[in-house]
C-alpha positions as CSV (number, residue, x, y, z in Angstrom):
1,M,40.4,-2.7,37.8
2,I,37.8,-1.8,40.2
3,S,40.4,-1.8,43.1
4,K,42.7,0.5,41.0
5,K,40.1,3.1,40.4
6,I,39.1,3.1,44.1
7,I,42.9,3.7,45.1
8,Y,43.2,6.4,42.6
9,F,40.0,8.1,43.7
10,L,41.2,7.9,47.4
11,F,44.6,9.4,46.2
12,F,43.1,12.3,44.4
13,F,40.5,12.9,47.1
14,L,43.3,13.0,49.9
15,F,45.5,15.2,47.7
16,L,42.7,17.7,47.1
17,F,41.8,18.2,50.7
18,L,45.7,18.3,51.9
19,F,45.9,21.1,49.5
20,V,42.9,22.9,50.8
21,E,44.3,22.6,54.2
22,S,47.7,23.9,53.4
23,S,46.4,26.8,51.1
24,D,44.1,27.8,53.8
25,K,47.0,28.6,56.2
26,N,48.9,30.5,53.4
27,K,46.1,32.5,52.2
28,N,44.9,34.1,55.4
29,Q,48.3,35.0,56.8
30,N,50.8,37.3,55.3
31,V,53.5,36.6,57.9
32,K,55.0,33.5,59.1
33,I,53.1,31.2,61.6
34,K,54.7,31.1,65.1
35,N,55.7,27.5,66.1
36,E,53.2,27.2,68.8
37,N,50.3,28.0,66.3
38,K,51.3,25.6,63.7
39,N,48.9,22.8,64.9
40,N,45.9,25.0,65.2
41,M,43.4,24.5,62.4
42,D,40.3,26.6,61.6
43,I,38.0,23.6,60.6
44,A,35.1,25.8,59.9
45,H,37.1,28.3,57.5
46,I,38.4,25.1,55.8
47,I,35.2,23.7,55.0
48,L,33.6,27.0,54.2
49,D,36.5,27.8,51.8
50,H,35.8,24.7,49.9
51,V,32.0,24.8,49.8
52,N,31.9,28.7,49.0
53,D,32.5,30.4,45.7
54,S,35.8,32.2,44.9
55,H,37.5,34.3,42.4
56,E,40.3,32.0,41.8
57,W,40.2,28.3,40.9
58,H,42.9,26.4,42.7
59,I,43.5,23.0,41.4
60,A,46.7,22.0,43.0
61,G,49.5,23.6,44.9
62,T,49.6,26.7,47.2
63,P,48.3,30.2,46.3
64,N,51.7,31.3,45.2
65,H,52.7,28.0,43.4
66,G,50.7,25.5,41.7
67,I,47.9,25.0,39.3
68,I,45.8,28.1,39.9
69,F,43.3,29.7,37.6
70,S,43.0,33.4,38.0
71,L,39.6,34.4,37.1
72,P,38.4,37.7,35.4
73,V,37.0,40.4,37.8
74,I,34.4,42.5,36.4
75,L,33.1,45.5,38.4
76,W,31.0,48.4,37.8
77,N,31.7,51.7,39.8
78,N,30.9,54.5,37.9
79,G,32.4,52.8,35.0
80,L,33.5,49.2,33.9
81,E,36.6,47.9,35.7
82,I,38.1,44.5,34.1
83,F,41.3,42.8,35.5
84,F,42.2,39.3,36.8
85,S,41.8,38.4,40.5
86,S,45.5,37.6,40.8
87,K,46.0,41.4,41.4
88,F,44.4,40.6,44.8
89,S,47.1,38.3,45.8
90,C,48.6,38.7,49.3
91,G,45.9,41.2,50.2
92,N,47.1,43.8,47.4
93,V,44.9,46.9,46.7
94,V,43.9,47.2,43.2
95,E,44.1,50.5,41.5
96,G,41.2,50.7,38.7
97,K,40.2,53.7,36.5
98,Y,37.4,54.7,38.8
99,G,38.8,53.8,42.3
100,Y,40.6,51.4,44.6
101,Y,39.5,48.0,45.5
102,K,40.4,45.4,48.0
103,M,39.2,41.9,48.5
104,F,38.0,40.6,52.0
105,R,36.6,37.0,52.4
106,E,36.0,36.8,48.6
107,T,34.0,39.9,48.6
108,I,35.4,43.2,46.9
109,Y,35.0,46.5,48.6
110,K,35.8,50.2,47.5
111,T,38.8,51.6,49.5
112,N,41.5,54.0,49.5
113,D,44.9,53.9,48.0
114,I,46.4,52.1,51.1
115,G,43.2,49.6,51.4
116,L,41.7,50.7,54.6
117,L,38.6,48.7,55.5
118,H,36.2,50.2,58.2
119,M,35.2,47.2,60.3
120,D,31.9,46.9,62.3
121,S,31.5,45.2,65.7
122,K,31.3,41.9,64.2
123,G,34.5,42.3,62.1
124,N,32.7,42.9,58.7
125,P,33.7,45.8,56.6
126,K,31.4,48.7,56.3
127,N,32.9,50.1,53.0
128,D,30.8,50.5,49.8
129,K,31.0,47.7,47.3
130,P,30.8,48.0,43.6
131,W,28.5,45.9,41.4
132,D,30.3,42.5,41.0
133,F,29.8,40.8,37.7
134,S,33.1,38.5,38.1
135,I,33.4,35.2,36.5
136,T,34.0,32.9,39.5
137,K,34.8,29.3,39.7
138,N,31.1,28.6,40.0
139,V,30.3,30.6,36.8
140,V,33.1,28.5,35.0
141,S,31.7,25.4,36.2
142,L,28.4,26.4,34.9
143,F,29.9,27.1,31.5
144,I,31.7,23.6,31.4
145,S,28.3,21.9,32.4
146,S,26.4,23.6,29.8
147,F,29.0,22.7,27.3
148,L,29.0,19.2,28.4
149,L,25.1,18.9,28.1
150,S,24.9,20.4,24.8
151,Y,27.6,18.3,23.5
152,I,26.1,15.1,24.9
153,F,22.6,15.8,23.6
154,I,23.9,16.9,20.0
155,R,25.8,13.7,19.6
156,M,22.9,11.7,21.2
157,K,20.6,13.3,18.3
158,R,23.4,12.4,15.5
159,N,23.6,8.7,16.7
160,Y,19.9,8.2,16.2
161,K,19.6,5.6,13.1
162,N,16.3,4.2,12.0
163,H,14.8,5.6,15.2
164,Q,17.2,3.5,17.3
165,M,20.1,4.8,19.5
166,K,23.4,3.3,18.5
167,W,25.4,5.2,21.3
168,S,25.8,3.4,24.7
169,L,25.7,6.6,26.7
170,G,22.7,7.7,24.8
171,I,20.6,4.5,25.5
172,C,21.1,5.3,29.4
173,L,20.0,9.0,28.7
174,E,17.1,7.9,26.7
175,F,16.0,5.5,29.5
176,L,16.2,8.6,31.8
177,I,14.1,10.9,29.4
178,L,11.4,8.1,29.1
179,F,11.3,7.8,32.8
180,I,10.8,11.4,33.5
181,R,8.1,11.4,30.7
182,D,6.2,8.3,31.9
183,E,6.8,8.5,35.7
184,I,6.9,12.1,36.4
185,A,5.5,14.5,33.7
186,I,2.3,12.5,32.7
187,P,1.2,11.2,36.1
188,N,1.6,14.9,37.7
189,I,0.7,17.2,34.8
190,G,-1.6,15.1,32.4
191,K,-2.6,15.8,28.9
192,K,-0.5,19.1,29.0
193,Y,2.7,17.3,29.9
194,K,4.2,17.9,26.4
195,I,4.4,21.9,27.1
196,F,6.5,21.3,30.2
197,L,8.6,18.3,29.4
198,P,11.5,20.3,28.0
199,F,11.7,22.5,31.2
200,L,11.5,19.3,33.5
201,L,14.2,17.4,31.4
202,T,16.5,20.5,31.4
203,S,16.1,21.0,35.1
204,F,16.8,17.3,35.9
205,F,19.9,17.1,33.6
206,F,21.3,20.5,34.7
207,I,21.1,19.5,38.4
208,L,22.3,16.1,37.8
209,I,25.5,17.1,35.8
210,N,26.4,19.9,38.3
211,N,26.0,17.5,41.3
212,L,28.2,15.0,39.7
213,I,30.8,17.6,38.5
214,G,30.9,19.0,42.1
215,L,32.0,15.4,43.4
216,I,35.1,15.6,41.1
217,P,38.2,16.6,43.4
218,G,39.2,20.3,42.6
219,F,35.8,21.2,41.1
220,P,33.4,23.6,42.7
221,N,30.2,22.8,44.5
222,V,27.7,24.6,42.2
223,T,24.4,23.1,43.4
224,G,25.6,23.8,47.0
225,N,25.4,27.4,46.2
226,I,22.1,28.8,47.4
227,N,22.1,31.5,44.7
228,I,22.2,28.7,42.0
229,T,19.3,26.7,43.8
230,L,17.4,29.9,44.2
231,V,17.3,30.7,40.5
232,L,16.2,27.3,39.7
233,A,13.4,27.6,42.2
234,I,12.5,31.2,40.8
235,M,12.3,29.6,37.3
236,T,9.8,26.9,38.6
237,F,7.9,29.5,40.2
238,I,7.8,31.6,37.0
239,V,6.7,28.5,34.8
240,T,4.1,27.5,37.3
241,N,2.3,30.8,37.9
242,I,2.5,32.1,34.2
243,N,0.6,28.8,33.0
244,A,-1.7,28.7,35.9
245,N,-5.4,28.8,34.9
246,M,-8.6,30.5,36.5
247,S,-9.5,27.3,38.4
248,Y,-6.1,27.4,40.1
249,W,-6.5,31.0,41.3
250,K,-9.9,30.3,42.3
251,H,-8.9,27.7,44.6
252,I,-6.2,29.8,46.1
253,F,-8.3,32.9,46.8
254,W,-11.7,31.8,46.9
255,M,-12.0,28.1,47.6
256,P,-15.5,26.6,46.3
257,G,-17.6,24.7,48.7
258,V,-15.9,26.4,51.9
259,P,-17.7,28.6,54.3
260,T,-16.9,32.4,53.9
261,G,-15.1,32.7,57.3
262,I,-12.8,29.8,56.4
263,R,-12.1,31.2,53.0
264,L,-10.9,34.4,54.5
265,L,-8.7,32.5,56.9
266,L,-7.1,30.2,54.3
267,A,-6.8,32.7,51.5
268,P,-3.7,34.5,53.0
269,I,-2.3,31.2,53.8
270,E,-2.7,29.9,50.3
271,F,-1.2,33.0,48.9
272,I,1.9,32.6,51.0
273,G,2.2,29.0,50.1
274,I,2.6,30.0,46.5
275,F,6.0,31.7,47.4
276,I,7.0,29.0,50.0
277,R,6.7,25.8,47.9
278,P,9.3,26.9,45.3
279,L,11.4,28.2,48.2
280,T,11.4,24.6,49.8
281,L,12.9,23.5,46.4
282,C,15.6,25.8,46.7
283,I,16.4,25.2,50.4
284,R,16.2,21.1,50.0
285,L,18.6,21.0,47.0
286,F,21.1,23.3,48.5
287,A,21.0,21.7,52.0
288,N,21.3,18.2,50.9
289,I,24.4,18.9,48.5
290,T,26.1,21.1,50.9
291,A,25.7,18.8,53.8
292,G,27.3,15.9,51.9
293,H,30.3,18.0,51.1
294,I,30.6,19.2,54.7
295,I,30.5,15.7,56.1
296,I,33.1,14.4,53.7
297,L,35.5,17.4,54.7
298,S,34.8,16.8,58.4
299,F,36.0,13.3,58.1
300,I,39.1,14.3,56.2
301,C,40.0,17.1,58.6
302,L,39.8,14.5,61.4
303,I,43.2,13.4,59.8
304,F,44.8,16.5,60.6
305,I,43.4,17.1,64.0
306,F,44.3,13.8,65.5
307,K,47.2,12.8,63.3
308,N,46.5,9.1,64.3
309,F,46.8,5.9,62.1
310,F,43.6,4.5,63.4
311,V,41.8,7.9,62.7
312,T,43.4,8.1,59.4
313,G,41.8,4.7,58.4
314,F,38.5,5.6,59.9
315,S,38.4,9.0,58.0
316,I,39.2,7.4,54.6
317,I,36.8,4.6,54.9
318,F,33.9,6.6,56.0
319,G,34.9,9.6,53.8
320,F,35.0,7.2,50.8
321,F,31.5,5.7,51.8
322,I,29.8,9.1,52.1
323,S,31.3,10.1,48.7
324,M,29.7,6.9,47.2
325,L,26.5,7.9,49.0
326,E,26.9,11.4,47.4
327,I,26.6,9.9,44.0
328,M,23.3,8.3,44.8
329,V,22.0,11.7,46.4
330,A,23.1,13.6,43.1
331,F,20.5,11.4,41.2
332,L,18.0,11.6,44.1
333,Q,18.1,15.3,44.3
334,A,17.7,15.9,40.6
335,F,14.8,13.4,40.7
336,I,13.1,15.1,43.7
337,F,13.4,18.6,42.2
338,T,12.0,17.6,38.9
339,T,9.2,15.6,40.5
340,L,8.2,18.6,42.8
341,S,8.3,20.9,40.0
342,S,6.0,18.8,37.9
343,L,3.7,18.6,41.0
344,L,3.5,22.4,41.4
345,I,3.1,22.8,37.6
346,G,0.3,20.0,37.5
347,M,-1.4,21.8,40.3
348,S,-1.5,25.2,38.4
349,V,-2.7,23.7,35.0
350,K,-5.4,21.3,36.3
351,D,-9.0,22.2,35.8
352,Y,-10.6,21.6,39.1
353,D,-14.0,22.9,38.1
354,Y,-14.1,20.4,35.1
355,D,-13.1,17.5,37.4
356,N,-15.8,18.3,39.7
357,E,-18.5,18.4,37.0
358,T,-17.3,15.0,35.8
359,H,-17.8,13.6,39.2
């Protein structure tokens, strides 16, 4: 059974990236490719196309034929514009109630009736952009993960009988919950851990489930999007500083027992550190998850570059090894983000003056 699962995984894995490679060529060209350019591959664009967010969700096939979910585009341009992203297919100009719009590299710009884009020296459009509130594939994936988390924990609650869990998955989740409480929240926060435990558990399981969903072929890389990780870091920043006590702020701006000159030197550094610490949470999670996807895609792309049997075997073996490693990283990054968040919260709620008096 294990060998069959591995074979099925490799099959779907290769199928996904074969599709990505073929769809990339069709999406970015509206005319037939000349014979001499058929063997050229824009590896960077293929990788970024998979890692980045998009207004369509490609499951299989080509941009014109296959399993493709056209997602809603919601714009504000002196009024609300709602239509499906399929209208942008083949570089079409979309006529709305309040103007014309064209998509370029997954960004929607205001344009005229012929779709004219004014480019700068770097090849980026200078046209104005409407406010974009579209439901992209990352947003859909967030809805799916939120629904799964709600379903799992509601079912877990209903499977408690006589204070015992009767559901096998619930037993594993209960172990993770107790681990976060006993090994992360209590040691780092102390007696006030109960106030922040729901936030830590939510952060852990939200990051974990999105990390795991991102490993499924065809699903988006949500935690590899810096916007998502930035919001998570901002939430940690808000929780940390709203609950910070006077002892914490005193040690930030006017450290007791330190000469005045050193205080004046350290205060700006400590103040900047308030913003840098949560930012490191954002970058660490984003960089580690994105790096894993890029490495896997790089191995797969070697098959299409060299078209060699030996390279194919090498790419499949190492790509599979990295994908297994990514499962461990999915748990590890959720653990690291939760641990560092609890450390920041613990620093802000600890009563340093009381500790000094007791010593």
